[in-house]
PAROVEX-928962 format. One line per 2 residues: their letters; for each residue x, y, z of C-alpha. Coordinates in Angstrom, 1 decimal. Layout:
REM residues N
a> X Y Z | ...
END
This chain:
REM residues 410
xx> 8.2 2.1 -21.3 | 6.2 -0.6 -23.2
xx> 7.9 0.4 -26.5 | 11.3 0.1 -24.8
xx> 10.6 -3.4 -23.5 | 9.2 -4.5 -26.9
xx> 12.2 -3.2 -28.7 | 14.6 -5.1 -26.4
xx> 12.4 -8.2 -26.7 | 12.6 -8.2 -30.5
xx> 16.4 -8.5 -30.4 | 16.6 -10.9 -27.5
xx> 14.0 -13.3 -29.0 | 15.7 -13.1 -32.4
xx> 19.1 -13.9 -30.9 | 17.8 -16.8 -28.8
xx> 16.0 -18.4 -31.8 | 19.0 -17.9 -34.1
xx> 21.3 -19.4 -31.5 | 19.0 -22.4 -31.2
xx> 18.9 -22.9 -35.0 | 22.7 -22.7 -35.2
xx> 23.3 -25.2 -32.4 | 20.6 -27.8 -33.0
xx> 19.9 -27.4 -36.8 | 23.4 -26.3 -37.9
xx> 21.9 -23.3 -39.7 | 25.1 -21.5 -40.4
xx> 23.3 -18.7 -42.4 | 20.9 -17.5 -39.7
xx> 23.1 -14.9 -38.1 | 24.2 -13.6 -41.5
xx> 20.4 -13.3 -42.3 | 19.9 -11.2 -39.1
xx> 22.8 -8.9 -39.8 | 21.7 -8.5 -43.4
xx> 18.2 -7.7 -42.2 | 19.6 -5.0 -39.9
xx> 21.4 -3.3 -42.6 | 18.5 -3.6 -45.1
xx> 16.0 -2.2 -42.6 | 18.3 0.6 -41.6
xx> 18.5 1.6 -45.2 | 14.7 1.3 -45.6
xx> 14.1 3.5 -42.6 | 16.4 6.2 -44.0
xx> 14.8 6.0 -47.5 | 11.3 6.2 -46.0
xx> 12.3 9.3 -44.0 | 14.0 10.9 -47.0
xx> 10.9 10.1 -49.2 | 8.7 12.0 -46.8
xx> 10.7 15.2 -47.3 | 9.0 16.3 -50.5
xx> 5.5 15.6 -49.4 | 6.1 17.0 -46.0
xx> 7.4 20.2 -47.6 | 4.4 20.5 -49.8
xx> 1.7 19.8 -47.2 | 3.2 21.8 -44.4
xx> 3.5 24.8 -46.8 | -0.2 24.5 -47.7
xx> -1.2 24.1 -44.0 | 0.7 27.3 -43.2
xx> -1.4 29.1 -45.8 | -4.6 27.7 -44.3
xx> -3.4 28.7 -40.8 | -2.6 32.3 -41.9
xx> -5.9 32.5 -43.8 | -7.9 31.4 -40.6
xx> -9.5 28.3 -42.1 | -7.7 26.0 -39.6
xx> -9.3 28.0 -36.8 | -12.7 27.6 -38.4
xx> -12.2 23.8 -38.5 | -11.2 24.0 -34.8
xx> -14.5 25.8 -33.9 | -16.6 23.2 -35.9
xx> -15.3 20.3 -33.8 | -14.6 22.3 -30.6
xx> -17.5 21.0 -28.5 | -16.5 17.3 -29.3
xx> -12.7 17.8 -29.1 | -12.9 19.9 -25.9
xx> -14.3 16.9 -24.1 | -12.1 14.3 -25.9
xx> -8.9 16.4 -25.2 | -9.8 18.0 -21.9
xx> -6.2 19.0 -21.1 | -6.1 21.4 -24.2
xx> -7.3 25.0 -24.2 | -10.9 25.2 -25.4
xx> -11.3 25.6 -29.2 | -7.5 25.7 -29.7
xx> -6.4 25.9 -33.4 | -4.7 22.5 -33.0
xx> -8.2 20.9 -33.3 | -8.3 22.1 -36.9
xx> -5.0 20.3 -37.7 | -6.3 17.1 -35.9
xx> -9.5 17.2 -37.9 | -7.6 17.6 -41.2
xx> -5.5 14.6 -40.3 | -8.5 12.4 -39.4
xx> -10.3 13.5 -42.5 | -7.3 12.6 -44.8
xx> -7.0 9.2 -43.1 | -10.7 8.5 -43.5
xx> -10.5 9.3 -47.2 | -7.5 7.0 -47.6
xx> -5.1 9.9 -48.5 | -2.0 8.5 -46.8
xx> 0.4 11.0 -48.4 | -1.7 13.9 -47.0
xx> -2.6 12.3 -43.6 | 1.0 11.9 -42.4
xx> 2.2 15.5 -42.9 | -1.1 16.8 -41.4
xx> -0.7 14.4 -38.5 | 2.9 15.5 -37.9
xx> 1.7 19.1 -38.0 | -0.9 18.4 -35.3
xx> 1.6 16.5 -33.2 | 4.0 19.4 -33.3
xx> 1.3 21.8 -32.1 | 0.4 19.4 -29.4
xx> 4.0 19.3 -28.3 | 4.0 23.1 -28.0
xx> 1.3 22.6 -25.3 | 3.1 19.7 -23.7
xx> 4.6 20.7 -20.3 | 7.0 17.7 -20.2
xx> 8.7 17.7 -23.6 | 10.3 14.2 -23.5
xx> 7.1 12.6 -22.3 | 3.9 12.0 -24.2
xx> 1.0 14.0 -22.9 | -2.6 12.7 -22.6
xx> -3.8 14.6 -25.7 | -0.8 13.3 -27.7
xx> -1.6 9.7 -26.6 | -5.3 10.1 -27.5
xx> -4.4 11.6 -30.9 | -1.8 8.9 -31.6
xx> -4.0 5.9 -30.7 | -6.8 7.2 -32.8
xx> -4.3 7.4 -35.7 | -3.1 3.9 -35.1
xx> -6.7 2.8 -35.3 | -6.7 4.2 -38.8
xx> -10.4 4.7 -39.5 | -10.6 4.5 -43.3
xx> -13.9 4.7 -45.2 | -12.8 2.9 -48.4
xx> -9.7 0.6 -48.5 | -9.2 1.3 -52.2
xx> -5.6 0.0 -52.3 | -6.6 -3.4 -50.9
xx> -9.5 -3.6 -53.5 | -7.0 -2.8 -56.3
xx> -4.7 -5.6 -55.2 | -7.6 -8.0 -55.1
xx> -8.5 -7.1 -58.6 | -4.9 -7.6 -59.7
xx> -4.9 -11.1 -58.1 | -8.0 -12.1 -60.0
xx> -10.8 -11.7 -57.4 | -14.3 -11.9 -59.0
xx> -15.6 -9.1 -56.8 | -12.7 -7.1 -55.4
xx> -15.0 -4.9 -53.3 | -16.5 -7.8 -51.4
xx> -14.2 -7.0 -48.4 | -15.4 -3.4 -48.3
xx> -18.2 -3.8 -45.8 | -16.3 -6.1 -43.3
xx> -13.2 -3.9 -43.6 | -15.2 -0.7 -42.9
xx> -17.0 -2.3 -39.9 | -13.6 -3.6 -38.7
xx> -11.8 -0.2 -38.9 | -14.7 1.6 -37.3
xx> -15.1 -0.8 -34.4 | -11.3 -0.8 -34.0
xx> -11.1 3.0 -33.8 | -14.0 3.0 -31.3
xx> -12.1 0.4 -29.2 | -9.0 2.5 -29.2
xx> -11.0 5.6 -28.2 | -12.7 3.6 -25.3
xx> -9.4 2.2 -24.1 | -7.7 5.6 -23.9
xx> -10.8 7.2 -22.4 | -10.7 4.6 -19.6
xx> -7.0 5.4 -19.0 | -7.7 9.2 -19.0
xx> -11.0 8.9 -17.2 | -12.9 10.7 -20.0
xx> -16.7 10.3 -19.8 | -17.8 8.9 -23.2
xx> -21.4 9.1 -22.1 | -21.2 12.8 -22.0
xx> -24.1 14.0 -24.2 | -21.9 16.0 -26.6
xx> -19.5 13.1 -27.1 | -22.4 10.7 -27.4
xx> -24.1 12.9 -30.0 | -21.0 13.3 -32.2
xx> -20.2 9.5 -32.0 | -23.9 8.7 -32.7
xx> -23.9 11.0 -35.8 | -20.7 9.5 -37.1
xx> -22.1 6.0 -36.6 | -25.3 7.0 -38.5
xx> -23.3 8.5 -41.4 | -21.1 5.4 -41.6
xx> -24.1 3.2 -41.5 | -25.6 5.2 -44.4
xx> -22.3 4.8 -46.4 | -22.3 1.1 -45.7
xx> -25.8 0.8 -47.1 | -25.1 3.0 -50.1
xx> -21.9 1.2 -51.1 | -23.6 -2.2 -50.7
xx> -25.9 -1.2 -53.6 | -23.2 -0.3 -56.2
xx> -20.5 -2.1 -58.0 | -16.8 -2.2 -57.3
xx> -16.0 -0.1 -60.3 | -18.4 2.6 -59.1
xx> -16.9 2.5 -55.6 | -13.4 2.9 -57.0
xx> -14.5 5.9 -59.2 | -16.4 7.6 -56.3
xx> -13.4 7.1 -54.0 | -10.9 8.5 -56.4
xx> -12.9 11.5 -57.5 | -14.4 12.5 -54.1
xx> -11.2 12.0 -52.1 | -9.0 14.0 -54.5
xx> -11.7 16.6 -55.1 | -12.1 17.3 -51.4
xx> -8.3 17.4 -50.9 | -7.6 19.8 -53.8
xx> -10.7 21.8 -53.0 | -9.5 22.4 -49.4
xx> -6.2 23.7 -50.7 | -7.8 26.0 -53.2
xx> -10.1 27.3 -50.4 | -6.9 28.0 -48.3
xx> -5.4 29.9 -51.2 | -8.6 31.8 -52.0
xx> -9.3 32.9 -48.5 | -5.7 33.9 -48.0
xx> -5.9 36.0 -51.2 | -9.1 37.7 -49.9
xx> -7.4 38.5 -46.7 | -4.4 40.0 -48.7
xx> -2.0 37.5 -47.3 | 1.2 36.8 -49.3
xx> 0.4 33.2 -50.2 | 3.8 32.4 -51.7
xx> 5.7 33.6 -48.6 | 3.3 31.7 -46.3
xx> 3.9 28.5 -48.3 | 7.7 28.9 -48.1
xx> 7.5 29.6 -44.4 | 5.6 26.4 -43.7
xx> 7.6 24.3 -46.3 | 10.9 25.0 -44.5
xx> 9.7 22.9 -41.6 | 9.2 19.8 -43.8
xx> 12.9 19.0 -44.3 | 13.7 19.3 -40.6
xx> 10.7 17.1 -39.6 | 11.8 14.4 -42.0
xx> 15.4 14.5 -40.6 | 14.2 14.2 -37.0
xx> 12.2 11.1 -37.8 | 15.2 9.1 -39.1
xx> 16.7 7.7 -35.9 | 13.3 6.7 -34.5
xx> 12.2 5.0 -37.7 | 15.5 3.2 -38.2
xx> 15.4 1.9 -34.6 | 11.9 0.3 -34.9
xx> 12.4 -1.1 -38.4 | 15.7 -2.8 -37.5
xx> 14.1 -4.5 -34.5 | 11.2 -5.6 -36.7
xx> 13.6 -6.9 -39.3 | 15.6 -9.1 -37.0
xx> 12.4 -10.4 -35.4 | 11.0 -11.5 -38.7
xx> 14.4 -12.8 -40.2 | 14.9 -15.1 -37.1
xx> 11.7 -16.9 -37.9 | 10.0 -15.7 -34.6
xx> 7.0 -14.5 -36.5 | 6.4 -17.9 -38.2
xx> 6.8 -19.7 -34.8 | 4.3 -17.4 -33.2
xx> 1.7 -18.1 -35.9 | 2.3 -21.9 -35.6
xx> 1.9 -21.7 -31.8 | -1.4 -19.9 -32.1
xx> -2.7 -22.3 -34.7 | -1.8 -25.2 -32.3
xx> -3.6 -23.6 -29.4 | -6.8 -22.9 -31.4
xx> -6.7 -26.5 -32.8 | -6.4 -27.9 -29.3
xx> -9.4 -25.8 -28.1 | -11.5 -27.2 -31.0
xx> -11.9 -23.9 -32.8 | -12.1 -23.6 -36.6
xx> -8.5 -22.7 -37.7 | -9.1 -21.8 -41.4
xx> -8.2 -18.2 -40.6 | -4.7 -19.1 -39.3
xx> -2.7 -18.7 -42.6 | -3.8 -15.1 -42.6
xx> -2.4 -14.4 -39.1 | 1.1 -13.3 -40.5
xx> -0.7 -10.3 -42.0 | -2.2 -9.5 -38.6
xx> 1.2 -9.7 -36.8 | 3.0 -7.8 -39.5
xx> 0.5 -4.9 -39.9 | 1.4 -3.2 -36.6
xx> 5.1 -3.5 -37.5 | 5.2 -2.7 -41.2
xx> 2.6 -1.7 -43.7 | 4.6 -2.8 -46.7
xx> 5.5 -6.1 -45.0 | 1.9 -6.8 -44.3
xx> 1.0 -5.9 -47.9 | 3.5 -8.4 -49.2
xx> 2.2 -11.1 -46.9 | -1.4 -10.3 -47.9
xx> -0.4 -10.8 -51.6 | 1.4 -14.0 -50.8
xx> -1.7 -15.4 -49.0 | -3.9 -14.5 -52.1
xx> -1.3 -16.0 -54.4 | -1.1 -19.2 -52.4
xx> -4.8 -19.8 -51.5 | -6.6 -17.6 -54.1
xx> -8.0 -14.1 -53.9 | -11.5 -15.4 -53.4
xx> -10.6 -18.1 -50.8 | -11.7 -17.6 -47.2
xx> -8.2 -17.0 -45.9 | -7.5 -14.6 -48.8
xx> -10.5 -12.5 -47.8 | -9.5 -12.7 -44.1
xx> -6.0 -11.4 -45.0 | -7.5 -8.5 -47.0
xx> -10.0 -7.6 -44.3 | -7.2 -7.4 -41.7
xx> -5.1 -5.3 -44.1 | -7.9 -2.9 -44.8
xx> -9.2 -2.6 -41.3 | -6.0 -2.2 -39.2
xx> -3.0 0.2 -39.0 | 0.8 0.3 -38.7
xx> 1.0 1.1 -35.0 | 4.8 0.9 -34.5
xx> 5.5 3.0 -37.6 | 3.1 5.7 -36.4
xx> 4.6 5.6 -32.9 | 8.1 6.0 -34.3
xx> 7.2 8.7 -36.8 | 4.8 10.8 -34.8
xx> 6.6 10.8 -31.5 | 10.0 10.8 -33.1
xx> 9.2 14.0 -35.0 | 8.8 15.9 -31.7
xx> 11.5 14.1 -29.7 | 9.1 12.1 -27.4
xx> 11.1 9.3 -25.7 | 8.7 8.3 -22.9
xx> 5.6 7.1 -24.6 | 3.8 6.0 -21.4
xx> 0.8 3.8 -22.3 | 0.5 4.8 -25.9
xx> 2.0 1.5 -27.3 | -0.2 -0.6 -25.0
xx> -3.4 1.2 -26.1 | -2.5 1.1 -29.8
xx> -1.7 -2.6 -29.7 | -4.9 -3.4 -27.8
xx> -6.8 -1.5 -30.5 | -4.9 -3.5 -33.1
xx> -5.8 -6.8 -31.3 | -9.5 -5.8 -31.3
xx> -9.3 -4.9 -35.0 | -7.8 -8.3 -35.9
xx> -10.4 -10.2 -33.8 | -13.2 -8.2 -35.4
xx> -11.8 -8.7 -38.9 | -11.7 -12.5 -38.3
xx> -15.3 -12.5 -36.9 | -16.5 -10.3 -39.8
xx> -14.9 -12.6 -42.3 | -16.7 -15.6 -40.8
xx> -19.9 -13.6 -40.8 | -19.6 -12.5 -44.5
xx> -17.6 -15.2 -46.2 | -17.8 -18.5 -44.4
END
C-alpha cells in the first residue's frame, strides 16, 4: 500500500511542479524533459532486467548444484537456531535458511552480482511457503528489509571512486561506512521485529547478534591498522576466494554423491531467464516514477527545503550538499553514484561534504530497486509495511552516516 501511494505521489508531484514551471517561469521544455525521462528510464529498466539474465542463469545453476549436493541444507542447519526465531513463521531448519545465508554473505562481501541471484532464489523459496501469493508474508518482509539495509563489510567500489577522484586516503570512509551499514541493518531488524512482535532479547538471537557485533568490532579494529591498498587487496582476494571456493565445494560434494553436476546446473539455470523476464514490469514501473520525480526538479526542491529548515533551527548545514545522494540512494544506485561523484568533483574528494556523500553511498542501499526486483520476481503486489520499514532503515542509515561523518571528519 505504501509503495502504491509513493508511486502515485512521484507522478502527481512531478506534474504539479512541471505545470508551475510552465505557467510562472515559461519553462516550455519541462514536460518534454519529463516525457524523455519516462522513455529513458523505461529503456534502462528493460536493460537492467536483460542484463541480469546471464548472471541469474549462472548463479541459479550453481545454487541448484549446491541444493542437490546438500550443502544448502548444511548452511540452513548452521543458522537454524537464529533464523528459527527471526523467521518464526517458517518451518524449523527449512532449506530456505541456507539460501538466505548465502545471500546475506554475498552482500556482506560486496559481491553484488552474486547477492541478487541468491536473494531472488531465497525469495522464490519463501514464496513457495507463502499462503497468500499476491501478498508479502512476514518472513519475506523481514528478508527484504534486511536486504535493503545492505550490510556490507567493505565498500570497495566507493573507495575506488575516491581514489580516482584524488582522495589522499581513499579508505578513510571505511570505518564510518561500516558503522553506518551495521547500525542501519540493526535498525531495520528492530523495526520489523516490532511489527512482527519478535523478541530480540531472546538469548539465542542476543547471542548471535552479540557474536556478529564482536566480529565486526574486531574487523573494524584490524582494518584501522592497515593501509587502503591492503584493504583493497584483502577485500578482492578474500571475497572472490570465498565465492569461488563455495562453488567448487558445491561441485566437489555433488561429485562425491554421484550427482550429475552438469544436468543439475542446467536445471537451475533454466529458471534464470524466466526470473529476469518477470522482473521487467516491476522495475520499469519504479524507475519511470523515479525518473519523472527527478527530472521535474522535485529532488532539488526537497534538498533546498531541508537546508532551509536546518538553517532556521541553527544547525550546522555543511552536510546539506550531500543530501541528494541520500535521497537518490533508495531510488537508484547508479543515480546516487553519479551524484556522489558530482559532489566530490564540485567540493573535492577530501572535503567534509565529499566524505559525507561517500559515507552515505557506502552505508545505505537501493530500497525501491530491491522492492521492485525481489517482490516483482515472485509476483507480490501487496507489499504491506515492507516499504515503510525499508525507508525507515534508510533514514536511520542516512542520519547515522551524517553523525559518523561529523565524528570522524569535522
